[in-house]
C-alpha positions as CSV (number, residue, x, y, z in Angstrom):
1,M,18.9,14.8,17.5
2,S,18.1,14.1,13.2
3,V,15.4,13.5,11.5
4,Q,15.7,9.0,10.6
5,R,13.0,8.0,9.8
6,L,9.0,9.3,9.1
7,G,5.7,7.7,9.7
8,Y,2.3,8.4,8.6
9,M,0.8,11.8,9.3
10,G,-3.0,12.5,9.2
11,F,-4.8,15.9,9.1
12,E,-8.5,16.3,8.7
13,V,-9.3,19.9,6.5
14,A,-12.1,21.9,5.3
15,D,-11.2,22.3,2.1
16,V,-9.0,18.8,0.5
17,P,-8.4,20.4,-3.4
18,A,-6.2,23.1,-1.6
19,W,-4.5,20.8,0.3
20,R,-4.1,19.1,-2.5
21,A,-2.8,21.9,-4.0
22,F,-0.1,22.9,-0.8
23,M,0.9,19.5,-0.8
24,T,2.0,18.9,-4.6
25,E,2.8,22.5,-5.6
26,K,4.2,23.8,-2.7
27,L,5.7,20.7,-0.9
28,G,6.9,19.2,-4.1
29,A,4.6,15.7,-2.8
30,M,3.7,13.3,-4.8
31,E,-0.6,11.9,-5.2
32,A,-0.5,8.3,-4.2
33,S,-4.6,8.3,-4.0
34,S,-7.4,10.3,-3.6
35,S,-11.2,11.2,-3.7
36,E,-13.6,14.2,-3.9
37,N,-13.0,14.4,-0.1
38,S,-9.3,12.9,0.6
39,A,-6.7,12.8,-0.5
40,R,-2.9,10.6,0.1
41,F,0.8,11.6,-0.8
42,R,4.1,10.5,-0.2
43,I,7.2,12.5,0.1
44,D,9.5,9.1,0.0
45,S,9.6,5.8,-2.6
46,R,8.5,3.5,0.0
47,S,5.4,2.4,-0.8
48,G,2.6,2.9,0.8
49,R,1.7,0.5,4.0
50,A,-2.2,-0.6,4.8
């Protein structure tokens, strides 16, 4: 069985800036939106859905 589609994943972290650096620098995710206390990232071409 292989992954066909990946939906949403949520994480609660203590250090948002460290997570932001990990997601963008190590995983290559694009930051979609952010604030001081939260961030959203995308790894595919689909736009965010509410």
